[in-house]
C-alpha positions as CSV (number, residue, x, y, z in Angstrom):
1,M,142.2,47.1,116.6
2,T,140.6,48.8,119.5
3,M,140.8,52.1,117.7
4,S,138.9,50.8,114.8
5,F,136.0,50.3,117.1
6,F,135.8,54.1,117.7
7,I,136.7,55.3,114.2
8,S,134.9,53.8,111.3
9,D,137.0,52.5,108.5
10,A,135.4,54.9,106.0
11,M,136.4,57.9,108.0
12,A,140.0,56.7,108.5
13,Q,140.6,56.4,104.8
14,A,142.4,59.4,103.1
15,A,140.3,61.6,100.9
16,P,141.0,61.3,97.2
17,A,143.3,64.0,95.9
18,A,141.3,66.9,94.4
19,S,142.0,67.3,90.8
20,Q,143.2,70.8,89.6
21,P,140.9,72.5,87.2
22,G,142.4,72.4,83.8
23,F,141.4,74.1,80.6
24,E,137.8,73.0,80.9
25,G,137.6,74.8,84.3
26,M,138.7,78.0,82.7
27,L,136.2,78.0,79.8
28,F,133.2,79.3,81.8
29,P,135.1,82.4,83.3
30,L,136.7,83.1,79.9
31,G,133.3,82.9,78.3
32,I,131.8,85.4,80.7
33,L,134.7,87.8,80.1
34,V,134.2,87.6,76.3
35,F,130.4,88.0,76.8
36,F,130.9,91.2,78.8
37,Y,133.5,92.6,76.3
38,F,131.1,92.3,73.4
39,L,128.0,93.4,75.4
40,F,129.4,96.4,77.3
41,I,133.0,97.4,76.6
42,R,133.1,97.3,72.8
43,P,129.9,99.3,72.2
44,Q,131.0,101.9,74.7
45,S,134.4,102.4,73.1
46,K,132.7,102.6,69.6
47,R,130.4,105.3,70.9
48,N,133.3,107.2,72.3
49,K,135.2,107.0,69.0
50,E,132.1,108.3,67.1
51,Q,131.6,111.2,69.6
52,K,135.3,112.2,69.1
53,Q,135.0,112.1,65.3
54,M,131.8,114.2,65.5
55,L,133.4,116.8,67.7
56,A,136.4,116.9,65.4
57,A,134.2,117.5,62.4
58,L,132.4,120.4,64.1
59,N,132.8,123.8,62.3
60,K,131.2,127.2,62.1
61,G,127.7,127.0,60.8
62,S,127.0,123.5,62.0
63,E,123.6,122.9,63.6
64,V,123.9,121.0,66.9
65,V,122.0,119.8,69.9
66,T,123.6,119.9,73.4
67,T,123.3,117.2,76.0
68,G,120.7,119.5,77.7
69,G,118.6,119.5,74.6
70,I,119.3,123.0,73.3
71,L,119.3,123.4,69.5
72,G,121.7,126.0,68.1
73,K,124.0,127.0,65.3
74,V,127.7,127.2,65.9
75,A,128.9,130.8,65.7
76,E,132.4,130.4,67.1
77,L,134.4,127.5,68.5
78,D,137.8,126.8,70.0
79,D,139.4,123.8,71.7
80,N,137.2,123.9,74.8
81,F,134.1,126.0,74.2
82,V,131.5,126.5,71.5
83,K,129.4,129.6,71.1
84,L,125.9,128.7,69.9
85,E,123.3,131.0,68.4
86,V,120.0,129.8,69.9
87,A,117.8,132.6,68.5
88,D,118.4,135.7,66.4
89,N,121.4,137.4,68.1
90,Y,121.1,135.4,71.3
91,F,124.2,133.4,72.1
92,I,125.2,130.9,74.7
93,Q,128.6,129.3,75.4
94,V,128.9,125.6,76.2
95,Q,131.7,123.2,76.6
96,R,132.7,121.4,73.5
97,H,132.0,117.9,75.0
98,A,128.5,119.0,75.8
99,I,127.5,118.7,72.1
100,A,125.5,115.6,71.8
101,N,124.5,115.5,68.1
102,M,124.9,117.3,64.8
103,M,121.6,118.0,63.1
104,P,120.9,118.1,59.4
105,K,121.3,121.5,57.7
106,G,118.1,123.5,57.8
107,T,116.8,122.2,61.1
108,Y,117.7,125.3,63.1
109,K,116.3,127.6,60.4
110,T,113.0,125.6,60.1
111,L,112.5,125.6,63.9
112,N,113.2,129.4,64.2
113,K,110.6,130.1,61.5
114,K,108.0,128.1,63.4
115,S,108.7,129.9,66.7
116,S,108.6,133.4,65.2
117,V,105.2,132.9,63.6
């Protein structure tokens, strides 16, 4: 009894056992993962797939824009490089993955007429 004088009865009682998080405790982290998948991962993989399809459809005569913003017409291409005609008889060679977009037919011709006038 003398010990109860120094230690209060509330402190001496054992703490209640902590309950383990069940399925409800996992809902929030799973929800965050699903949110990030649909917000970041899925759109990026979709863009990569579209870029691969565009590069596979690339052929001689296609009008393209590079990631640097250069407009040109494909003169030659192989597995790694593309030779672009950027003006009459002026060619540059770029890596195939540097092609950003394919342009509609006639874009290159129209812009070359404007710059030569």
